[in-house]
N, C-alpha and C positions, 0 to 999 in steps of 0.2 A: 504494500500500500504506500502511496506517495504521501509524504509529510507536507502539509500546507500550513503556512502561518496565516491566521485569519486576517491580519493587517494587510497582507498583500492582495487578498481576494475581496475583502469586505466592500470596498467601494469601486471595484473594477467590473468590467463587463463579463468577467469570468465567473462572477458569483453564481449566476443562474445555472450555467452548465455544471459547475462544481457541486451545487446543491442537488441537482438532478442525479449526478453520478453517485453522490453519497447516499441518496435515497435508494437508488438501485442496489448499491452494495449492501445496504441495511436489509433490504428484502431478500437478498441472496445469501446473507450470512447465516451460518448455522452455529457458529461458536459464540457463546454468550459474552465472552470477554471482547471479542471483535465487535459485536453489536453495541456494547457499552461505549467503546471508543468511537464508533461511527456516530452514535447518538450524541455524544459529547461534541464532536466536530460540527454536527448539524446545529446544535444549540449555540456553539461559539460563533458560528457564522450568521446566526439569526435567520436561517433559511425559512423558518415558518412565520416570520414577522412581516411578510410582504403583503 
């Protein structure tokens, strides 16, 4: 998984595709630890605040 700093993505045009990709990964993840990390990334990027 690629590490992303939310400061680089937060106000960029990449935010929407990154959020979509994170959502896709969350749906495909089977490992609970991975799901937690993806959920945290989604929250940090405020993907759901749009």
